[in-house]
C-alpha positions as CSV (number, residue, x, y, z in Angstrom):
1,M,33.1,-83.4,-144.3
2,A,36.0,-85.0,-142.4
3,T,39.2,-85.5,-144.3
4,V,42.4,-87.2,-143.3
5,D,45.8,-86.1,-144.6
6,I,48.0,-89.1,-145.6
7,V,51.6,-89.6,-146.5
8,V,52.1,-92.7,-148.6
9,L,55.2,-94.8,-148.5
10,A,55.8,-97.0,-151.6
11,S,58.6,-98.9,-153.3
12,G,57.1,-100.0,-156.6
13,R,54.9,-99.0,-159.5
14,G,52.2,-97.5,-157.2
15,S,49.1,-99.5,-158.0
16,N,47.8,-99.0,-154.5
17,L,48.5,-95.3,-154.6
18,S,46.7,-95.1,-157.9
19,A,43.7,-96.9,-156.3
20,I,43.7,-94.3,-153.5
21,F,43.7,-91.4,-156.0
22,E,40.8,-93.0,-157.9
23,A,38.8,-93.5,-154.7
24,I,39.4,-89.9,-153.7
25,D,38.3,-88.6,-157.1
26,A,35.2,-90.8,-156.9
27,G,34.2,-89.5,-153.5
28,R,34.7,-92.9,-151.9
29,C,37.7,-91.9,-149.7
30,D,37.8,-88.7,-147.7
31,A,41.5,-88.2,-147.8
32,R,44.1,-85.9,-149.1
33,V,47.6,-87.2,-150.2
34,V,50.0,-84.6,-148.9
35,G,53.2,-86.5,-149.6
36,L,54.9,-89.6,-151.1
37,V,58.1,-91.2,-149.8
38,S,60.0,-94.0,-151.6
39,D,63.2,-95.9,-151.0
40,K,63.5,-96.5,-154.8
41,P,64.6,-93.5,-157.0
42,G,62.9,-95.0,-160.1
43,A,59.7,-96.1,-158.4
44,G,56.6,-95.6,-160.5
45,A,54.7,-94.3,-157.5
46,L,56.9,-91.2,-157.6
47,A,55.8,-90.3,-161.1
48,L,52.1,-90.9,-160.1
49,A,52.5,-88.5,-157.2
50,E,54.4,-85.9,-159.1
51,A,51.7,-85.9,-161.9
52,R,49.2,-84.9,-159.2
53,G,51.4,-82.2,-157.7
54,V,52.0,-84.3,-154.6
55,P,55.4,-83.5,-153.0
56,T,57.8,-86.5,-153.0
57,R,61.0,-87.5,-151.2
58,V,63.4,-90.4,-152.0
59,V,65.3,-92.0,-149.1
60,P,67.4,-94.8,-150.6
61,L,68.9,-97.6,-148.6
62,P,72.1,-98.8,-150.5
63,R,73.4,-102.2,-149.8
64,G,75.6,-102.0,-146.7
65,A,74.3,-98.6,-145.6
66,D,73.7,-97.8,-141.9
67,R,70.1,-98.9,-141.4
68,D,69.7,-96.8,-138.2
69,A,70.7,-93.7,-140.0
70,W,68.3,-94.6,-142.8
71,N,65.4,-95.0,-140.4
72,V,66.1,-91.5,-139.0
73,A,66.3,-90.0,-142.5
74,L,63.0,-91.7,-143.4
75,A,61.3,-90.3,-140.3
76,D,62.7,-86.9,-141.1
77,A,61.4,-87.1,-144.7
78,V,57.9,-88.0,-143.5
79,S,58.0,-85.2,-140.9
80,D,59.0,-82.7,-143.6
81,L,56.1,-83.7,-145.8
82,S,53.6,-83.8,-142.9
83,A,54.3,-80.2,-142.0
84,Q,53.0,-80.7,-138.4
85,R,49.7,-82.1,-139.7
86,D,48.1,-85.0,-137.8
87,V,48.8,-87.3,-140.7
88,L,48.0,-91.0,-141.4
89,L,51.0,-92.9,-142.8
90,V,50.0,-95.5,-145.4
91,L,52.4,-98.2,-146.4
92,A,51.3,-99.1,-149.9
93,G,53.8,-101.6,-151.3
94,F,56.7,-100.3,-149.2
95,M,59.2,-103.1,-149.1
96,R,61.2,-102.2,-146.0
97,I,60.8,-103.0,-142.3
98,L,60.4,-99.8,-140.3
99,G,62.5,-99.0,-137.3
100,R,61.6,-97.2,-134.1
101,P,62.4,-93.6,-135.3
102,L,59.3,-93.5,-137.5
103,L,57.1,-95.6,-135.2
104,E,58.0,-93.5,-132.2
105,R,57.5,-90.2,-134.1
106,F,54.1,-91.2,-135.4
107,P,52.7,-93.6,-132.8
108,G,49.5,-95.3,-133.8
109,R,49.4,-93.5,-137.2
110,L,50.9,-96.1,-139.6
111,I,48.9,-98.7,-141.5
112,N,50.0,-101.3,-144.0
113,V,48.3,-103.5,-146.6
114,H,49.6,-107.1,-146.8
115,P,48.7,-109.7,-149.4
116,S,47.4,-112.5,-147.1
117,L,44.8,-113.1,-144.4
118,L,47.1,-112.4,-141.4
119,P,48.3,-113.9,-139.2
120,S,48.9,-116.5,-142.0
121,F,51.8,-115.9,-144.4
122,T,53.7,-113.0,-143.0
123,G,56.7,-111.4,-144.6
124,H,58.0,-111.7,-148.1
125,D,56.1,-113.3,-151.1
126,A,52.9,-114.1,-149.2
127,P,51.0,-115.3,-152.4
128,R,53.7,-117.8,-153.2
129,Q,53.6,-119.0,-149.6
130,A,49.8,-119.5,-149.9
131,V,50.1,-121.5,-153.2
132,A,52.9,-123.7,-151.7
133,A,50.8,-124.4,-148.6
134,G,47.8,-125.6,-150.7
135,V,45.3,-123.3,-149.0
136,R,41.9,-122.7,-150.7
137,L,41.4,-119.2,-149.3
138,T,43.7,-116.2,-148.8
139,G,43.3,-112.5,-149.3
140,C,44.7,-109.2,-148.0
141,T,44.8,-107.5,-144.6
142,V,45.1,-103.8,-143.6
143,H,46.8,-103.7,-140.2
144,V,48.5,-101.2,-137.9
145,V,52.3,-101.2,-138.1
146,D,54.3,-102.2,-135.1
147,D,57.9,-103.2,-134.7
148,G,57.2,-106.8,-135.8
149,V,56.8,-108.2,-139.3
150,D,53.1,-108.0,-140.1
151,T,52.2,-108.5,-136.5
152,G,50.2,-105.3,-135.7
153,P,46.5,-105.2,-134.9
154,I,44.3,-106.2,-137.8
155,L,41.9,-103.5,-139.0
156,A,40.1,-105.2,-142.0
157,Q,40.5,-108.2,-144.3
158,A,39.2,-109.2,-147.7
159,A,39.1,-112.8,-148.8
160,V,40.3,-114.1,-152.2
161,P,39.9,-117.8,-153.3
162,V,43.0,-119.7,-154.4
163,L,42.1,-121.4,-157.7
164,P,43.5,-124.9,-158.6
165,T,45.2,-123.3,-161.6
166,D,46.8,-120.5,-159.7
167,D,50.5,-119.8,-159.6
168,A,51.9,-117.1,-157.3
169,D,51.6,-114.4,-160.0
170,A,48.0,-115.1,-160.9
171,L,47.0,-115.2,-157.3
172,H,48.8,-112.0,-156.4
173,A,47.1,-110.2,-159.3
174,R,43.7,-111.1,-157.9
175,I,44.8,-110.2,-154.3
176,Q,45.8,-106.8,-155.6
177,V,42.3,-106.1,-156.9
178,A,41.1,-106.7,-153.4
179,E,43.8,-104.5,-151.9
180,H,42.8,-101.7,-154.2
181,A,39.3,-101.7,-152.8
182,L,40.1,-102.4,-149.2
183,L,42.9,-99.9,-148.5
184,P,41.0,-96.8,-149.6
185,T,38.0,-98.0,-147.6
186,V,40.0,-98.3,-144.4
187,I,41.5,-94.8,-145.0
188,H,37.9,-93.6,-145.4
189,W,36.8,-95.3,-142.2
190,V,39.7,-93.5,-140.4
191,A,38.7,-90.2,-141.8
192,Q,35.1,-90.7,-140.7
193,G,36.0,-91.8,-137.2
194,L,34.8,-95.3,-137.7
195,L,38.3,-96.6,-136.9
196,T,40.2,-95.1,-134.0
197,L,43.9,-95.8,-133.8
198,A,45.7,-95.8,-130.4
199,P,49.4,-95.6,-130.0
200,P,50.9,-99.1,-130.0
201,T,53.3,-100.7,-127.5
202,L,56.3,-101.7,-129.5
203,T,56.3,-105.3,-128.4
204,Q,55.3,-107.2,-131.6
205,A,52.0,-108.2,-129.9
206,P,49.4,-109.5,-132.4
207,C,46.7,-107.4,-130.7
208,A,46.6,-104.4,-128.5
209,A,43.9,-102.7,-126.4
210,G,42.6,-99.5,-127.9
211,Y,42.2,-100.6,-131.5
212,Y,38.9,-101.1,-133.1
213,T,38.8,-104.1,-135.4
214,A,36.6,-103.6,-138.4
215,P,34.3,-106.2,-139.9
216,R,35.8,-108.5,-142.6
217,F,35.5,-106.9,-146.0
218,D,34.8,-110.1,-148.0
219,D,33.5,-108.6,-151.2
220,P,35.7,-105.8,-152.4
221,A,33.8,-105.6,-155.7
Protein backbone atom coordinates (compact mmCIF):
# COMPACT_ATOMS: atom_id res chain seq x y z
CA MET A 1 0.00 0.00 0.00
CA ALA A 2 1.35 3.44 -0.90
CA THR A 3 2.35 5.65 2.01
CA VAL A 4 3.54 9.23 2.03
CA ASP A 5 5.98 10.54 4.64
CA ILE A 6 4.98 13.93 5.99
CA VAL A 7 6.61 16.65 8.05
CA VAL A 8 4.00 18.81 9.79
CA LEU A 9 4.51 22.49 10.60
CA ALA A 10 2.28 23.80 13.39
CA SER A 11 2.18 26.82 15.70
CA GLY A 12 -0.69 25.99 18.05
CA ARG A 13 -2.39 23.25 20.01
CA GLY A 14 -2.21 20.77 17.16
CA SER A 15 -5.85 19.92 16.47
CA ASN A 16 -5.14 19.26 12.79
CA LEU A 17 -2.11 17.14 13.71
CA SER A 18 -4.32 15.14 16.08
CA ALA A 19 -6.85 14.66 13.26
CA ILE A 20 -4.06 13.38 10.99
CA PHE A 21 -2.93 10.89 13.65
CA GLU A 22 -6.54 9.71 14.16
CA ALA A 23 -7.05 9.22 10.43
CA ILE A 24 -3.79 7.27 10.15
CA ASP A 25 -4.78 5.04 13.07
CA ALA A 26 -8.20 4.44 11.51
CA GLY A 27 -6.70 3.47 8.15
CA ARG A 28 -8.18 6.50 6.38
CA CYS A 29 -4.87 8.21 5.66
CA ASP A 30 -1.91 6.33 4.24
CA ALA A 31 0.75 8.54 5.74
CA ARG A 32 3.57 8.45 8.24
CA VAL A 33 4.41 11.56 10.29
CA VAL A 34 8.22 11.67 10.32
CA GLY A 35 8.66 15.06 11.95
CA LEU A 36 7.03 18.13 13.49
CA VAL A 37 8.40 21.67 13.32
CA SER A 38 7.01 24.57 15.33
CA ASP A 39 7.91 28.22 15.70
CA LYS A 40 6.41 28.24 19.23
CA PRO A 41 8.38 26.49 22.02
CA GLY A 42 5.21 25.83 24.04
CA ALA A 43 2.97 24.70 21.19
CA GLY A 44 0.63 21.86 22.04
CA ALA A 45 1.47 20.20 18.74
CA LEU A 46 4.97 19.49 20.06
CA ALA A 47 3.61 17.48 22.98
CA LEU A 48 1.27 15.54 20.67
CA ALA A 49 4.14 14.62 18.37
CA GLU A 50 6.51 13.71 21.19
CA ALA A 51 3.87 11.45 22.76
CA ARG A 52 3.85 9.46 19.51
CA GLY A 53 7.65 9.31 19.29
CA VAL A 54 7.76 11.76 16.37
CA PRO A 55 10.98 13.84 16.24
CA THR A 56 10.40 17.57 16.73
CA ARG A 57 12.26 20.80 16.11
CA VAL A 58 11.53 24.33 17.35
CA VAL A 59 12.61 27.28 15.20
CA PRO A 60 11.40 30.42 17.02
CA LEU A 61 11.16 33.82 15.38
CA PRO A 62 11.68 36.45 18.10
CA ARG A 63 10.41 39.96 17.49
CA GLY A 64 12.96 41.86 15.45
CA ALA A 65 14.88 38.75 14.38
CA ASP A 66 16.39 38.35 10.92
CA ARG A 67 13.55 36.78 8.94
CA ASP A 68 15.83 35.62 6.12
CA ALA A 69 18.02 33.75 8.60
CA TRP A 70 14.91 32.27 10.22
CA ASN A 71 13.67 31.00 6.87
CA VAL A 72 16.99 29.28 6.25
CA ALA A 73 16.92 27.74 9.76
CA LEU A 74 13.37 26.52 9.16
CA ALA A 75 14.36 24.91 5.88
CA ASP A 76 17.35 23.28 7.59
CA ALA A 77 15.12 21.87 10.35
CA VAL A 78 12.72 20.35 7.83
CA SER A 79 15.62 18.92 5.80
CA ASP A 80 17.04 17.36 8.97
CA LEU A 81 13.74 15.68 9.81
CA SER A 82 13.07 14.54 6.26
CA ALA A 83 16.41 12.68 6.11
CA GLN A 84 16.48 12.73 2.31
CA ARG A 85 12.97 11.26 2.05
CA ASP A 86 10.61 12.55 -0.62
CA VAL A 87 8.38 14.11 2.01
CA LEU A 88 5.17 16.09 1.84
CA LEU A 89 5.21 19.20 4.03
CA VAL A 90 1.87 19.90 5.69
CA LEU A 91 1.14 23.30 7.21
CA ALA A 92 -1.44 22.58 9.91
CA GLY A 93 -2.04 25.83 11.72
CA PHE A 94 1.44 27.21 11.03
CA MET A 95 1.05 30.97 11.50
CA ARG A 96 4.02 32.24 9.51
CA ILE A 97 4.50 33.18 5.87
CA LEU A 98 7.17 30.97 4.34
CA GLY A 99 10.12 32.37 2.43
CA ARG A 100 11.93 31.06 -0.60
CA PRO A 101 14.50 28.83 1.20
CA LEU A 102 11.82 26.28 2.11
CA LEU A 103 9.81 26.70 -1.10
CA GLU A 104 12.89 26.23 -3.26
CA ARG A 105 14.23 23.29 -1.27
CA PHE A 106 10.89 21.42 -1.42
CA PRO A 107 9.27 22.61 -4.67
CA GLY A 108 5.70 21.47 -5.09
CA ARG A 109 5.75 19.56 -1.80
CA LEU A 110 4.01 22.00 0.57
CA ILE A 111 0.30 22.11 1.29
CA ASN A 112 -1.71 24.26 3.70
CA VAL A 113 -5.20 24.21 5.16
CA HIS A 114 -6.90 27.60 5.34
CA PRO A 115 -10.25 28.41 7.06
CA SER A 116 -12.14 29.88 4.11
CA LEU A 117 -13.27 29.02 0.61
CA LEU A 118 -10.35 30.57 -1.22
CA PRO A 119 -9.87 32.88 -2.99
CA SER A 120 -12.20 34.61 -0.51
CA PHE A 121 -10.86 35.78 2.86
CA THR A 122 -7.14 35.21 2.58
CA GLY A 123 -4.71 35.93 5.38
CA HIS A 124 -5.34 36.32 9.08
CA ASP A 125 -8.64 35.70 10.89
CA ALA A 126 -10.62 34.41 7.91
CA PRO A 127 -13.71 33.37 9.96
CA ARG A 128 -14.00 36.89 11.37
CA GLN A 129 -13.70 38.27 7.85
CA ALA A 130 -16.54 35.97 6.72
CA VAL A 131 -18.84 37.05 9.57
CA ALA A 132 -18.09 40.72 8.92
CA ALA A 133 -18.82 40.30 5.20
CA GLY A 134 -22.24 38.76 5.91
CA VAL A 135 -21.72 35.73 3.66
CA ARG A 136 -23.98 32.70 4.09
CA LEU A 137 -21.36 30.11 3.11
CA THR A 138 -17.68 29.70 3.85
CA GLY A 139 -15.53 26.68 4.66
CA CYS A 140 -11.95 25.51 4.35
CA THR A 141 -9.45 24.96 1.57
CA VAL A 142 -6.39 22.76 1.17
CA HIS A 143 -4.03 24.38 -1.29
CA VAL A 144 -0.47 24.23 -2.52
CA VAL A 145 1.83 26.79 -0.87
CA ASP A 146 3.51 29.35 -3.09
CA ASP A 147 5.18 32.65 -2.20
CA GLY A 148 1.90 34.55 -1.91
CA VAL A 149 -0.56 34.65 0.97
CA ASP A 150 -3.04 31.78 0.39
CA THR A 151 -2.65 32.15 -3.38
CA GLY A 152 -1.43 28.69 -4.36
CA PRO A 153 -3.45 26.24 -6.49
CA ILE A 154 -6.53 24.85 -4.76
CA LEU A 155 -6.59 21.09 -4.18
CA ALA A 156 -9.90 20.61 -2.34
CA GLN A 157 -12.54 22.54 -0.43
CA ALA A 158 -15.23 21.82 2.15
CA ALA A 159 -18.24 24.11 2.55
CA VAL A 160 -19.54 25.27 5.95
CA PRO A 161 -22.71 27.39 6.35
CA VAL A 162 -22.53 30.66 8.26
CA LEU A 163 -25.42 30.70 10.74
CA PRO A 164 -27.27 33.88 11.70
CA THR A 165 -26.14 33.41 15.30
CA ASP A 166 -22.47 32.88 14.45
CA ASP A 167 -19.66 34.96 15.81
CA ALA A 168 -16.10 34.39 14.60
CA ASP A 169 -15.31 31.82 17.31
CA ALA A 170 -18.42 29.70 16.73
CA LEU A 171 -17.89 29.72 12.99
CA HIS A 172 -14.21 28.87 13.32
CA ALA A 173 -15.02 25.89 15.54
CA ARG A 174 -17.28 24.42 12.85
CA ILE A 175 -14.75 25.15 10.13
CA GLN A 176 -12.15 23.25 12.13
CA VAL A 177 -14.39 20.16 12.11
CA ALA A 178 -14.35 20.34 8.32
CA GLU A 179 -10.57 20.88 8.29
CA HIS A 180 -10.05 17.79 10.41
CA ALA A 181 -11.82 15.67 7.79
CA LEU A 182 -10.49 17.36 4.67
CA LEU A 183 -6.77 17.63 5.41
CA PRO A 184 -6.15 13.91 6.10
CA THR A 185 -8.25 13.09 3.02
CA VAL A 186 -6.06 15.23 0.78
CA ILE A 187 -2.91 13.68 2.27
CA HIS A 188 -4.39 10.26 1.53
CA TRP A 189 -5.12 11.29 -2.07
CA VAL A 190 -1.48 12.33 -2.47
CA ALA A 191 -0.31 9.00 -1.06
CA GLN A 192 -2.55 7.11 -3.47
CA GLY A 193 -1.47 9.14 -6.49
CA LEU A 194 -4.89 10.71 -6.93
CA LEU A 195 -3.29 14.14 -6.57
CA THR A 196 -0.01 14.89 -8.33
CA LEU A 197 1.84 18.02 -7.24
CA ALA A 198 4.13 19.79 -9.70
CA PRO A 199 6.82 22.32 -8.73
CA PRO A 200 5.27 25.81 -8.64
CA THR A 201 6.56 28.95 -10.19
CA LEU A 202 7.07 31.43 -7.38
CA THR A 203 4.89 34.14 -8.88
CA GLN A 204 1.85 34.25 -6.55
CA ALA A 205 -0.31 33.03 -9.44
CA PRO A 206 -3.72 31.72 -8.31
CA CYS A 207 -3.40 28.67 -10.53
CA ALA A 208 -0.56 26.85 -12.25
CA ALA A 209 -0.35 24.17 -14.91
CA GLY A 210 0.58 20.74 -13.67
CA TYR A 211 -1.70 20.60 -10.63
CA TYR A 212 -4.73 18.37 -10.39
CA THR A 213 -7.67 20.10 -8.75
CA ALA A 214 -9.71 17.67 -6.69
CA PRO A 215 -13.51 17.73 -6.50
CA ARG A 216 -15.10 19.88 -3.80
CA PHE A 217 -15.41 17.97 -0.55
CA ASP A 218 -18.70 19.41 0.61
CA ASP A 219 -19.67 16.89 3.28
CA PRO A 220 -16.71 16.21 5.59
CA ALA A 221 -18.88 14.15 7.90
